C-alpha positions in Angstrom: 136.4 87.5 133.0 138.9 88.3 130.3 138.8 91.9 128.9 140.0 90.8 125.4 138.5 92.7 122.5 135.3 91.3 121.0 136.0 88.7 118.3 134.5 89.0 114.9 131.7 86.6 114.0 133.1 83.4 112.6 131.7 80.1 111.7 132.3 77.5 114.4 132.9 74.9 111.7 136.0 76.8 110.5 137.8 76.5 113.8 139.9 73.7 115.2 138.9 73.5 118.9 141.4 72.7 121.5 141.2 69.4 123.5 137.8 69.1 125.1 136.8 66.9 128.0 133.9 65.4 125.9 136.0 64.7 122.8 137.0 61.2 124.0 133.4 60.1 124.0 132.9 61.4 120.5 136.0 60.1 118.8 135.4 57.8 115.9 131.6 58.5 115.5 130.4 59.1 111.9 128.9 62.5 111.2 125.5 62.6 109.5 125.1 64.8 106.3 123.7 68.3 106.8 120.2 67.9 105.4 118.0 69.4 108.1 119.5 72.8 108.6 116.2 74.4 109.5 114.8 71.7 111.7 117.3 72.9 114.2 115.9 76.4 113.9 112.3 75.7 113.3 111.7 73.3 116.1 114.0 75.3 118.4 111.1 77.7 118.6 109.5 75.5 121.2 112.6 75.6 123.4 112.4 79.3 123.8 108.7 80.2 123.7 107.1 80.1 127.1 103.5 81.2 127.7 104.3 84.3 129.6 101.3 86.1 131.0 103.2 89.4 130.9 106.6 90.7 129.9 108.9 91.7 132.7 111.1 94.6 131.8 113.3 94.9 134.8 115.2 92.7 137.1 112.7 92.2 139.9 110.4 89.7 141.4 109.7 86.7 139.2 106.0 87.2 138.7 105.4 84.4 136.3 107.6 81.3 135.7 105.9 80.5 132.5 104.8 77.1 133.8 101.5 75.9 135.2 101.0 76.6 138.8 102.6 79.1 141.2 106.4 79.5 141.6 108.0 76.9 143.8 109.1 78.8 146.9 110.9 75.7 148.2 113.4 75.8 145.3 117.0 75.4 146.7 119.4 78.4 146.6 121.3 78.8 143.4 124.6 78.7 145.2 123.9 75.1 146.4 122.1 73.9 143.2 123.6 71.8 140.5 122.4 72.0 136.9 120.8 68.6 137.2 118.8 69.7 140.3 117.7 72.8 138.5 116.3 70.8 135.6 114.6 68.3 137.9 112.7 70.8 139.9 109.0 70.2 139.5 107.2 67.4 137.6 107.6 66.8 133.9 104.8 65.3 131.8 105.5 62.1 130.0 106.2 62.2 126.3 104.0 60.2 123.9 103.4 60.1 120.2 100.2 58.2 120.5 98.2 61.1 119.0 100.2 60.6 115.7 102.7 62.7 113.9 101.9 66.1 112.2 101.3 66.0 108.4 104.3 64.7 106.6 106.0 67.3 104.2 106.4 66.1 100.6 109.1 68.1 98.8 109.1 68.6 95.0 111.6 70.6 92.9 109.6 72.3 90.1 110.9 73.9 86.9 112.4 77.4 87.4 114.0 76.2 90.7 110.9 76.6 92.8 110.8 74.3 95.8 107.2 73.2 96.6 106.3 71.6 99.9 102.9 69.9 100.2 101.2 68.4 103.3 100.3 64.7 103.2 97.2 65.2 105.4 93.9 63.4 105.6 92.4 65.4 108.5 89.0 67.1 107.9 89.9 70.6 108.9 88.1 73.8 107.7 91.2 76.0 106.9 94.1 75.7 104.4 97.4 77.5 104.9 99.8 78.7 102.2 103.2 80.4 102.4 105.5 81.7 99.7 109.0 82.5 100.9 111.3 84.6 98.6 115.0 84.9 99.2 116.8 88.3 99.0 119.9 88.0 96.9 122.7 90.0 98.5 120.3 92.3 100.4 122.1 94.6 102.9 120.1 95.4 106.0 120.1 99.1 105.0 118.0 98.2 101.9 115.2 96.7 104.0 112.9 99.6 103.0 112.9 98.5 99.3 111.9 95.0 100.4 109.1 96.4 102.5 107.8 98.7 99.8 107.8 95.9 97.2 106.0 93.5 99.6 103.4 96.1 100.4 102.7 96.7 96.7 102.2 93.0 96.1 99.7 92.8 99.0 97.9 96.1 98.6 98.1 97.3 95.0 95.3 96.5 92.5 96.1 93.4 90.4 96.7 94.7 86.9 94.5 97.7 85.9 93.5 100.3 88.5 90.1 99.4 90.0 90.8 95.7 90.4 90.9 94.3 93.8 94.2 93.8 95.6 95.5 90.5 96.9 94.5 91.4 100.4 91.0 92.3 99.3 90.6 89.0 97.5 91.8 86.9 100.4 89.7 88.8 103.0 86.6 88.5 100.8 87.1 84.7 100.8 87.1 84.8 104.6 90.8 84.5 105.0 93.8 86.4 106.3 97.0 87.6 104.7 100.3 88.2 106.6 103.4 89.8 105.1 106.7 89.4 106.9 110.0 91.0 105.7 113.5 90.6 107.1 117.0 91.2 105.7 117.1 87.8 104.1 113.5 86.9 103.0 110.0 88.1 102.3 107.1 85.8 103.3 103.5 85.9 102.2 101.3 83.7 104.4 97.6 83.1 103.6 95.0 81.2 105.7 91.7 80.7 103.9 88.7 78.3 104.0 89.6 75.1 102.3 87.3 75.7 99.4 89.1 78.9 98.5 92.8 77.9 98.6 93.2 77.4 94.8 91.9 80.9 93.7 93.8 82.5 96.6 97.1 80.9 95.5 96.3 81.9 91.9 96.0 85.5 93.0 99.2 85.3 95.1 101.3 84.1 92.2 99.7 86.7 89.9 100.5 89.5 92.4 104.1 88.3 92.9 104.8 88.1 89.2 103.5 91.7 88.4 106.2 94.4 88.1 105.4 97.6 90.1 104.7 100.3 87.6 102.8 103.2 89.2 105.0 106.1 90.5 102.2 107.6 92.5 101.4 104.3 94.2 105.0 103.8 95.1 105.2 107.3 96.6 102.1 106.7 98.7 103.5 103.3 99.8 106.8 104.8 100.5 105.3 107.3 102.9 103.4 104.7 104.9 106.4 102.4 105.0 108.7 105.1 106.3 106.2 105.9 109.0 105.9 102.2 109.9 109.6 101.7 109.9 110.3 104.8 112.0 107.8 103.6 114.6 109.2 100.1 114.8 112.8 101.3 115.0 112.0 103.9 117.6 110.0 101.3 119.7 112.5 98.5 119.5 116.1 99.9 119.0 117.5 96.7 120.6 116.0 94.5 117.9 117.4 96.9 115.2 120.8 96.8 116.8 120.8 93.0 116.8 119.9 93.0 113.1 122.8 95.4 112.4 125.4 93.4 114.3 124.3 90.1 112.9 124.3 91.4 109.3 127.7 93.1 109.6 125.8 96.4 108.9 127.9 99.6 108.9 125.1 102.0 108.0 122.9 103.2 110.9 119.1 103.5 111.2 119.1 106.9 109.6 120.4 105.4 106.4 117.7 102.7 106.6 115.0 105.3 106.7 116.6 107.5 104.0 116.8 104.7 101.5 113.2 103.9 102.0 112.2 107.5 101.9 114.0 108.1 98.6 113.0 104.8 96.9 112.1 105.4 93.2 110.1 103.4 90.7 113.4 102.2 89.1 114.8 101.0 92.4 111.6 99.1 93.3 111.3 97.5 89.9 115.0 96.5 90.0 114.5 95.0 93.4 111.4 93.1 92.2 113.2 91.7 89.1 116.2 90.6 91.2 114.4 89.0 94.2 110.9 88.0 93.1 112.1 85.0 91.2 111.1 81.4 91.4 114.7 80.2 91.6 115.3 79.4 95.3 111.8 80.4 96.4 109.7 78.0 98.5 105.9 77.5 98.1 104.5 75.6 101.1 100.9 74.4 101.4 99.0 72.7 104.2 95.7 71.6 102.7 93.5 69.2 104.7 92.2 66.1 103.0 94.9 66.3 100.3 97.5 63.7 99.3 101.0 65.1 99.0 101.7 64.0 95.4 98.4 65.3 94.1 98.8 68.6 95.9 102.3 69.0 94.4 100.8 68.6 90.9 98.3 71.4 91.7 101.0 73.7 93.0 102.9 73.1 89.8 99.9 73.8 87.6 99.1 77.1 89.4 102.7 78.4 89.4 103.9 77.3 86.0 103.5 80.7 84.3 105.6 82.3 87.0 108.3 79.6 87.0 108.5 79.6 83.2 109.7 83.2 83.4 112.8 82.0 85.3 115.1 80.1 82.9 117.1 78.4 85.6 115.9 75.1 86.8 117.9 74.3 90.0 117.9 76.7 92.9 121.0 78.6 93.9 122.9 77.3 97.0 122.0 79.1 100.2 125.2 79.9 102.1 124.8 79.9 105.9 125.8 83.1 107.7 128.5 82.6 110.2 127.3 82.7 113.8 127.7 86.1 115.3 129.5 86.5 118.6 131.1 89.2 120.7 129.8 92.1 122.8 128.4 95.4 121.4 127.0 98.5 123.0 125.1 101.4 121.4 125.1 104.3 123.9 122.0 106.4 124.1 119.8 108.4 126.4 117.3 105.5 126.8 117.7 103.1 129.8 119.9 100.2 128.8 118.3 97.0 127.5 120.4 94.0 126.6 119.8 90.9 124.5 121.7 87.6 124.5 121.5 86.1 121.0 122.3 82.6 119.8 122.6 81.6 116.1 122.5 77.9 115.3 124.8 76.7 112.5 123.6 74.0 110.1 123.1 70.5 111.5 122.1 67.1 110.2 119.1 65.0 111.5 121.0 63.4 114.3 122.6 66.6 115.4 119.2 68.4 115.3 117.9 66.7 118.4 121.2 67.3 120.2 121.0 71.0 119.3 117.5 71.3 120.8 118.7 69.6 123.9 121.6 72.0 124.1 119.3 75.0 123.9 117.3 73.6 126.8 120.4 72.9 128.9 121.6 76.5 128.4 118.3 78.5 128.6 116.0 76.2 130.5 113.1 77.7 128.4 113.7 81.1 130.0 114.0 79.9 133.6 116.5 77.5 135.1 119.3 76.1 133.0 122.9 77.1 133.2 122.1 80.7 132.4 119.3 81.0 135.0 121.6 79.5 137.7 124.4 82.0 136.7 122.0 84.9 136.9 120.8 83.8 140.3 124.3 83.7 141.5 125.0 87.2 140.2 121.6 88.9 141.0 120.0 86.7 143.6 116.7 84.9 143.2 114.9 88.1 142.0 115.6 88.1 138.2 113.5 87.8 135.1 114.2 86.8 131.5 112.3 87.8 128.4 112.9 84.9 125.9 111.7 85.4 122.4 112.1 83.8 119.0 112.5 85.8 115.8 111.6 84.0 112.6 113.9 85.1 109.7 112.6 82.9 106.9 115.9 81.1 106.5 116.1 80.4 110.2 115.6 81.8 113.6 117.6 83.9 116.0 117.1 83.1 119.6 117.1 86.0 122.0 116.8 86.5 125.8 116.3 90.1 126.8 117.0 91.9 130.0 116.5 95.4 131.3 119.3 96.2 133.8 120.9 99.4 135.2 123.9 100.5 133.2 126.2 99.7 136.1 125.1 96.0 136.0 125.5 95.3 132.3 129.0 94.1 132.8 127.8 91.8 135.6 125.2 90.4 133.2 127.8 90.0 130.6 130.1 88.0 132.9 127.2 85.8 134.1 126.2 84.9 130.5 129.8 84.0 129.7 130.2 82.0 132.9 127.0 80.1 132.0 128.3 79.3 128.6 131.7 78.2 129.8 130.1 76.0 132.5 128.0 74.2 129.8 130.9 73.7 127.5 133.3 72.4 130.2 131.0 70.0 132.1 128.9 67.3 130.5 125.3 67.0 131.7 124.2 64.1 133.8 121.8 61.5 132.5 118.8 62.9 134.4 119.6 66.5 133.2 119.9 65.4 129.6 116.6 63.4 129.8 114.8 66.3 131.3 116.0 68.7 128.6 115.1 66.2 125.8 111.6 65.8 127.2 111.0 69.5 127.2 112.4 69.8 123.7 110.2 66.9 122.5 107.0 68.4 123.9 107.6 71.8 122.5 108.6 70.5 119.1 105.3 68.5 119.0 103.3 71.6 119.9 104.8 73.6 117.1 104.5 71.0 114.4 100.9 70.5 115.3 99.8 74.0 114.3 99.6 75.1 110.7 101.7 78.2 111.3 104.5 76.2 113.0 104.3 73.4 110.3 104.6 76.0 107.5 107.7 77.5 109.1 109.4 74.1 109.9 108.6 72.7 106.4 109.9 75.8 104.7 113.1 75.7 106.6 113.4 72.0 105.8 113.1 72.7 102.1 115.6 75.5 102.3 118.0 73.2 104.1 118.5 71.2 101.0 116.5 68.0 101.7 116.5 65.8 98.7 113.1 66.2 96.9 110.7 63.3 96.6 109.6 64.6 93.2 111.9 66.1 90.6 109.9 67.9 87.9 110.6 68.2 84.2 108.8 70.2 81.7 106.3 67.4 81.1 105.8 66.2 84.7 107.7 64.4 87.4 110.9 62.9 86.3 111.7 61.0 89.5 109.7 59.9 92.4 110.9 58.6 95.8 109.1 58.0 99.1 109.1 61.2 101.2 111.4 60.8 104.3 109.8 60.5 107.7 111.4 63.8 108.8 109.3 64.5 111.9 109.5 60.9 113.0 113.3 60.9 112.8 113.5 64.1 114.8 111.1 63.1 117.6 112.5 59.5 117.9 115.9 61.0 118.6 114.4 63.3 121.2 112.8 60.3 122.9 116.2 58.7 123.3 118.8 61.5 123.3 122.4 60.4 122.5 124.8 61.9 125.0 127.7 61.5 122.6 125.9 63.5 119.9 125.1 66.2 122.4 128.8 66.2 123.4 129.8 66.7 119.8 127.5 69.7 119.4 128.9 71.3 122.6 132.4 70.7 121.3 131.5 72.2 118.0 130.2 75.4 119.7 132.7 75.5 122.6 135.0 78.1 121.0 132.1 80.5 120.0 130.6 82.9 122.4 127.0 84.1 122.7 126.3 87.5 121.1 125.5 90.2 123.7 124.2 93.6 122.5 123.2 96.5 124.7 121.1 99.5 123.5 120.9 102.6 125.7 122.8 103.9 128.7 126.5 104.6 128.6 129.6 102.5 129.3 130.8 103.3 132.7 133.7 102.3 134.8 132.3 98.8 135.3 131.9 98.2 131.6 135.1 99.5 130.0 135.1 100.4 126.3 137.7 97.8 125.5 135.2 95.1 126.4 132.2 96.3 124.4 132.5 97.4 120.7 130.8 100.7 120.1 127.9 100.8 117.6 126.9 104.3 116.3 123.6 105.6 115.0 121.4 103.0 116.6 118.5 105.2 117.5 115.9 107.1 115.5 116.7 110.9 116.0 113.9 112.5 117.9 113.4 115.2 115.3 112.9 112.6 112.6 110.5 110.6 114.7 108.5 113.7 115.5 108.4 114.9 111.9 107.3 111.5 110.5 104.6 111.1 113.1 103.3 114.7 112.9 100.1 115.7 111.1 100.2 117.7 107.9 99.6 121.0 109.6 102.6 120.5 112.0 104.7 119.4 109.0 103.8 122.5 107.0 104.6 124.7 110.0 108.1 123.1 110.2 108.6 123.6 106.5 107.6 127.3 106.8 110.4 128.0 109.2 113.1 126.2 107.0 111.9 128.0 103.9 112.0 131.3 105.7 115.7 130.8 106.5 116.4 129.6 103.0 114.8 132.7 101.5 116.8 134.9 103.8 120.0 133.1 102.8 119.2 133.6 99.0 118.7 137.3 99.3 115.8 138.1 101.7 112.1 137.7 101.4 111.6 141.2 99.9 114.0 140.5 97.0 113.0 136.9 96.4 109.2 137.7 96.3 109.7 140.1 93.5 111.3 137.5 91.2 108.9 136.7 88.4 111.3 134.7 86.2 115.0 134.6 85.1 117.4 134.6 82.2 120.5 132.5 81.9 123.3 131.2 79.7 124.6 127.7 80.4 126.8 125.0 79.0 125.8 121.3 79.5 128.0 118.3 79.0 127.4 114.6 79.2 130.5 112.4 79.4 132.4 112.6 76.1 129.4 113.8 74.0 129.2 117.2 72.4 128.4 120.1 74.6 125.1 122.0 74.5 124.9 125.8 74.8 121.5 126.8 76.2 120.1 130.3 76.5 116.9 130.5 78.6 114.3 133.2 79.3 111.5 132.3 81.6 108.5 134.3 82.9 106.5 132.7 85.7 102.7 132.8 85.6 101.1 135.6 87.4 99.6 135.0 90.8 96.2 133.4 90.5 96.7 132.5 86.9 95.5 129.1 85.7 97.7 129.1 82.6 101.4 128.3 82.4 104.2 130.8 82.1 106.2 131.9 79.1 109.4 130.3 77.9 112.0 130.9 75.3 114.9 128.4 75.0 117.6 128.5 72.3 119.8 125.4 72.3 122.8 124.9 70.1 124.4 121.4 69.6 127.2 121.3 67.1 125.8 123.1 64.1 122.2 122.7 65.0 119.9 125.2 66.7 116.7 124.2 68.4 114.3 127.0 69.6 111.5 126.2 72.0 108.7 128.8 72.5 105.9 128.3 75.0 103.1 130.7 75.9 100.5 129.5 78.4 99.4 126.0 77.4 100.7 125.9 73.8 104.2 125.8 72.4 106.4 125.0 69.3 109.8 123.7 68.7 111.8 124.9 65.6 114.9 123.6 64.0 115.8 125.3 60.7 112.8 125.4 58.5 110.9 122.7 60.4 108.4 123.6 63.2 106.4 121.2 65.3 103.6 121.8 67.8 104.2 120.6 71.3 101.5 118.4 73.0 100.0 119.7 76.2 102.0 117.1 78.2 105.2 118.2 76.5 104.4 121.8 77.4 103.8 121.0 81.0 107.0 118.9 81.2 109.1 121.7 79.7 107.7 124.3 82.0 108.2 122.0 85.0 111.9 121.7 84.2 112.7 125.4 84.1 110.5 126.2 87.1 112.5 123.7 89.3 115.5 126.1 89.5 116.0 126.7 93.3 115.6 130.5 93.1 112.4 130.2 91.2 111.1 127.6 93.7 111.8 130.0 96.6 110.2 132.9 94.6 107.0 130.8 94.0 106.8 129.9 97.7 107.4 133.5 98.9 104.5 134.6 96.7 102.3 131.9 98.2 102.1 129.9 94.9 103.5 126.8 96.5 103.1 124.8 99.8 105.5 122.4 101.4 105.6 120.0 104.3 108.6 118.8 106.3 109.5 115.2 105.5 112.6 114.5 107.6 116.1 115.6 108.4 119.2 113.6 107.6 123.0 113.7 107.3 124.4 114.2 103.8 128.2 113.9 104.2 129.2 116.5 106.7 125.9 118.5 106.4 122.5 118.2 108.0 119.8 118.5 105.4 116.1 119.2 105.8 113.8 117.4 103.2 110.7 119.3 102.2 108.0 118.0 99.9 105.6 120.1 97.8 102.0 119.2 98.7 100.0 121.2 96.2 101.5 119.7 93.0 101.5 115.9 93.4 102.1 115.4 89.7 105.8 116.1 90.0 106.4 114.6 93.5 108.8 117.5 94.0 111.2 117.6 97.0 113.7 120.3 98.1 116.8 119.4 100.2 118.0 122.4 102.2 121.3 122.6 104.1 120.3 123.5 107.7 123.6 125.3 108.4 123.8 127.5 105.3 120.1 127.2 104.4 121.1 126.9 100.7 119.1 124.5 98.4 121.4 121.6 97.7 119.2 119.3 95.8 115.8 119.0 94.0 114.2 115.7 93.1 111.1 115.2 91.0 109.5 112.8 88.5 109.2 113.8 84.9 106.7 112.3 82.4 108.4 111.7 79.1 107.5 109.8 75.9 109.4 106.8 77.1 107.6 106.8 80.4 108.2 108.4 83.8 111.7 109.0 85.0 113.0 110.3 88.3 115.4 113.3 88.3 117.8 114.3 90.9 119.3 117.8 90.4 122.3 118.7 92.7 123.3 122.3 93.1 126.5 124.0 94.3 128.9 126.9 93.7 126.5 129.6 94.9 127.5 133.2 93.8 126.0 136.6 93.8 124.1 136.9 90.5 123.2 140.5 90.9 120.7 142.6 92.8 121.8 140.9 96.1 120.5 137.4 95.1 122.6 134.2 95.5 122.1 131.5 93.0 123.9 128.2 92.1 126.2 128.2 89.1 126.7 124.4 89.0 124.1 121.7 88.5 124.4 117.9 88.1 121.3 116.1 86.8 120.9 112.4 87.3 118.2 110.3 85.8 116.6 107.4 87.7 119.4 105.7 89.7 122.3 106.5 87.4 125.6 107.4 88.9 126.6 109.4 85.8 125.0 112.8 85.3 124.6 115.8 83.0 126.9 118.7 84.2 125.5 122.2 83.7 127.6 125.3 84.3 126.0 128.7 84.2 127.9 131.4 82.4 125.6 134.1 83.8 122.3 134.2 85.6 119.9 137.2 86.0 116.7 137.4 87.9 113.6 138.9 86.2 111.6 137.8 83.2 112.5 138.8 79.6 110.5 141.5 77.8 107.5 140.6 75.6 109.6 141.5 72.5 112.2 138.8 73.3 109.4 136.2 73.5 108.1 137.2 70.1 108.9 134.8 67.2 111.6 136.1 64.8 
């Protein structure tokens, strides 16, 4: 085994392979156009899914072969066994299409770039199945939280005004089910309902998808549940997360994934929705029993026309294929090591599709046998177990085989996988071996296409692959009509009679690539040198974050109590801070090249137990204009020159909220038991570790404090503010802490950012004194 550094993922089609022993058999053959990208991926599902009765998490006795009947104890030793013999062990059922093909997909390209796939099915079945697949445009894996929040809002939020039922409620009332699946490249909504209810269910789905999220409080509630869900998934399956990162060329770790979901704002979610929830490039797939494909397409067009009309583009964007990932990666951790061998299948045309399915069978053997199984038996003996799984990613599948091995044996597993791949690419299969692989692929493809779930996936991938539509729609109806291609028949007929030359060409195409091997947990020892495995940092959810997110409110408040105690001590001590009943300050605020604002503030906090607001006097000077704001309790005025206006109750609350968010005042309110907080999480912010605390007794602001866990100074405060133009999200960053008198440390520099803006208002304090102004200073002059 060579110890060369791991190569970067690259597309096999971009390479010029060296001379190959199979090339002579393939020379001169005409390549078919790439029109069935996803048939490779969709029907490959059957090659890797075995009906395992249980998952085996360690290399040990093979408890279940995944086939009917007990294991064959008379199987010859791996050392004396050829690949052909491995595939011929045990009887194989005959393949027949006498039961008929699955419903034929009929593809139409609708206005707005929406691809619609309809079933041409005359069976009398009770249920209809619908799926809407939305592509993510340029979505990095670290932004997965935004995709999940947006999908959750579509499924769970009331449609339109508060009080209306959600999409999930409507589907379940009709006796159906709704599934939502999100991955870095797509969001999928899948509905199964009684046949009589499919039209109203599709109406509601399109309505929910078209609505823009608009409720900050609902987004915050959703955000919390999503963060909890993501934390649990990432903690339970770090290997799957690691595979996602490596395949997506992701540099940020799982902590960043969670932070972005935890900090999601209304503006971010709305922007994600407007960018990704478009009809251009989306696929609407429908399996409706007793429906003709052309009539069903017309109904899909009628129901979705309001949504597609909002998208001015007609033809969908091209969908570039990701290069196949390869190489070896290891994320060291305290957990026992688990490894995954991952294969990505590049695009292929109809003829190559069958060949690629056979190739999967030749390598994996459906989880047992095959070149990989033989190589593992040679390395570990007969006692080994594979955990094959298929991960649907909307635009395709990734194919994984998982192993749990001691850290000292990971290198051995790595070498066995590479040997198996090299054996497959160097030696052509025999006729019996190829026929056996084709029969298995044929049977499993049929079993997948026969189910609505598998049919939806395969048909969606077929549409995304760029298959020419049978119906091309104009604004007034179909512009062009052609007979739908017999896609399933083409695929299955080629599996009935596999072409060795085509299989040889596919092997040659992939010969230079290597399977992707990722390891999560354990440490690289002497038998797995670091120059073989690329290191992947931040692959695991920190235990403190996992415990905080999963803790109940009481435990979270106890954790916040300790952090705030340290913060109060760092600011001047509990005794001094608890006596602060307001503050006075002079500050200069600038915004870009605009004029500066000189602002003098005097604030008196409300007394303990008071139900009214505090008192405030703010004198602002901009150029030659003075604006004076006075607030007492729940009323206030704003004066400029000879003109005075009364502030509305909402304006009074908003103004008082702004001045009471100063870090020293927040600590003073907490120390006097006028505010309660809970611990949300901890995170890295540059070179600092930061604790995130959320106020629980004032949900109107959604206020959070970010405290440096080394200095215990408040570094940032975030909140939402209700203004005349709507709700905005504020992020106030503090630095330059100084002694402001009486032993109290306060920040003298503040940067305020609105929504997701990178530019901000810079405020520099000229002086800051704790203690409220006298009553005379508040009096009108």
